C-alpha positions in Angstrom: 4.8 -3.5 22.1 2.7 -5.0 19.4 0.3 -2.7 18.1 -1.8 -3.8 15.0 -0.8 -0.9 12.5 -3.8 -0.7 9.7 -3.1 0.8 6.5 -5.5 3.0 4.5 -5.2 2.0 0.6 -5.7 6.1 -0.2 -2.7 6.5 2.2 -0.4 3.5 0.3 -1.5 5.2 -2.5 -0.7 8.4 -1.8 2.9 7.3 -1.0 3.1 5.6 -3.9 2.3 8.4 -6.4 3.8 11.0 -4.2 7.6 8.5 -5.3 8.7 7.3 -1.2 9.5 4.1 -2.1 11.2 3.5 1.4 8.9 0.4 1.6 7.8 -2.6 0.7 4.4 -4.7 -0.2 4.1 -8.2 0.8 0.8 -10.3 -0.9 0.4 -13.6 1.0 -2.0 -14.6 -1.0 -1.4 -18.3 -3.0 0.6 -18.0 -6.0 -2.4 -18.4 -9.2 -4.2 -15.4 -6.9 -1.0 -13.6 -6.9 -0.8 -14.3 -10.6 -4.2 -13.1 -11.7 -3.8 -9.8 -10.1 -1.9 -8.0 -7.1 -0.8 -4.2 -6.1 2.1 -3.2 -8.8 5.3 -4.1 -7.0 3.9 -6.6 -4.8 6.3 -9.6 -3.5 4.2 -12.7 -3.6 5.4 -14.5 -0.1 3.4 -17.5 1.6 2.5 -17.6 4.8 4.3 -20.8 4.9 7.8 -19.3 4.3 6.8 -15.9 5.3 8.9 -15.4 8.4 12.0 -16.7 6.5 12.1 -15.1 3.4 11.6 -11.8 4.9 14.4 -12.4 7.8 16.7 -13.0 5.4 15.6 -10.4 2.4 14.4 -7.7 4.8 15.5 -5.5 7.2 13.5 -5.7 10.6 12.9 -1.9 10.4 11.5 -2.2 7.0 8.4 -0.3 6.8 6.2 -3.7 5.4 2.4 -3.3 4.1 1.0 -6.9 4.2 -2.1 -8.4 2.4 -3.7 -11.4 2.3 -7.0 -13.3 1.1 -8.7 -11.0 3.5 -8.2 -8.9 6.5 -7.8 -11.9 9.0 -4.9 -13.3 6.9 -3.7 -10.2 6.8 -3.6 -9.3 10.4 -2.2 -13.2 11.1 0.8 -12.4 8.6 1.6 -9.1 10.2 1.3 -10.9 13.5 3.7 -13.3 12.2 6.4 -10.7 11.1 5.8 -8.6 14.5 6.7 -11.8 16.3 9.6 -12.1 14.3 11.1 -8.9 15.4 9.9 -6.7 12.4 8.8 -3.1 13.9 7.1 -1.8 10.7 4.4 -4.0 9.7 0.9 -2.3 8.5 -2.0 -4.6 7.0 -3.6 -2.7 4.1 -7.4 -3.0 5.5 -9.5 -4.5 2.5 -6.3 -5.9 0.7 -6.7 -6.1 -3.2 -10.3 -5.6 -3.3 -9.9 -2.2 -1.4 -6.8 -1.2 -3.6 -8.6 -2.0 -6.7 -11.3 0.3 -5.7 -8.9 3.4 -4.4 -7.8 2.6 -8.1 -4.4 1.7 -7.3 -2.3 0.2 -9.8 -2.4 -3.4 -10.7 -0.6 -5.9 -12.2 -1.3 -9.4 -12.9 -3.8 -11.7 -15.6 -6.8 -10.0 -15.0 -5.4 -6.7 -13.1 
């Protein structure tokens, strides 16, 4: 059973502020875009490397939040992880733009 979980940026922001670190945030945008600005603590992994890197670095039961350039890319990336056996993957609805709008912490050149 594969359910598409969509994470609201406000819920994620609350988890970070309350110090609930038992999750990983993955940014699948290109490296240049990531360097310009990303969610604080997000790790950059390209779509091409996503499954291989996630399998080697993360437990399949790890709670993962994922975002890309748009919701379609986020959904695609989350689907790749689910198909690879990751059971707790949520797309960050609205991605980096929604995160910044919600006042979430960011890092990067233009953040």
